[in-house]
C-alpha positions, 0 to 999 in steps of 0.5 A: 734784818739789816736789808732795811739799812737804806731806809736808816741812812737816808734820814741823817741827810734831812737831819744834816740840812736841819741842823747845819744849813737851817733848811726847814724840814718840809712837810713830807718828812712825816710821810718819810717816817711813815715810809720808814717803818713801813719798809722796816716791817716789810723788809723784816717779813720778806727777810724772815721768809727768804732766809728760811730755807738757808737757816735750816742748814745754818747752825753754831757748828757752821760758825766754827768751820774754818775751811779755806775759800773754795774756787766756787766761793771765789767765783761767787765773790767775784760775781758779787763784787762785780754786781756791786760795781754795776749797782754803784754805777746805777746809783751814780746815774740816779744821783745825776738824774736828780741834779738834772731834773731834781727828782730825789725825794719820798717817791724815789725812796718808796720806788727803791723799796718797792724794787727791793721787795719785788726783787726778793719775791722773785724766784732765783731762776729769774736771774735777769729780772732780779738784776734789773730790779737791783739796778732799778733799786740802785738807781732810785737809791742814787736819786734819793741820796741825790739832794746831799750830793748836790749840796756837796757839789755846791760846797766843794766838789772835792768833798764828794770825790774824797768821800767816795775814795775813802768809802772805797778804800774802807770797803776794800780794806774791811771786806778784804780783811773778812775774806783773808781772815782764818777764823770766821769769828767776826760773825759773832759780832752780828748780834751786837751790831744788830742791837746797835742798829736797833738803837739807831732807829729808835734814837732817830725815831725819837729825835723825829718826834720830840726834836733833837739836838746837835749832840744827838745827831753827831752821836747818831752819825759817828756811831752809825758809821761804826755800825755800818763799817762793822757790817761790811766785815760781818756781811762779807763773812756771812756771804762766804759762809753761806756760799760754803753751805750752797747759797749762791744767790749773788744778787741778794749778796750784792744788795747787802753789800751795796747798802753797806757801801752807801750807808758808809758813803753817806755818813762819810760825806756828811761828816766831811760836809759838816767839818768843811762848813764849820771851817768856813764859818770859823774863817768867816768869824776871824775876817770879821 
């Protein structure tokens, strides 16, 4: 289910512009809500279909399998993390293209959705095609996040660097903790995180329809950060368990971790931007 994450973390930046910079929400936000739910339904359907094969061998007993990571799984993890690194480079290129040509928006979001759906519907043996589609989706994802990155550069470029380094450190620490953990008990958090994710979706949908407040936005921001950091751990362990069961689809697994990384990065960046703006406002008031 949680491959729909990229369509959730895009929307806090719209709320961020509205609440903290008084930039009006443009009419296309209605289409953004529509595309969000369209993506939600589409990704649920595709995830259910493409996970059906692995679910036949996925049982409660597999959660209690405490075997050490085999060399095959280690090589699989290396492929996954290397692919994630290339996806992040493609995403950075997409953000840079937005800064140059102002291309980020609804079209890039829909293009990202289309590339992901196309990738999931492509047979695993067409490996190069699936990798190319993943890189394309990462490129469009970066362009969609581009407005937020552009804003961070205008406010203080150091914030952007700090947010990326902070996210990278968190990603390395939590993924590393999941890899070296002797027990796979973190997998049991999956249901709790899914509930939190559903609550975030409906909370943001209600705010979009009926209007939100700064308090709700802050709750969504920090609670969402907690949920997505949790997914870093759960997804890493789930990838390891699925690899032990023979699921070595590194492209799909890289997509999962990539969405976790960007979801956390966007929220950390928003938090740092918010704090920077509030700090500058306090300084101005003191001067006045």
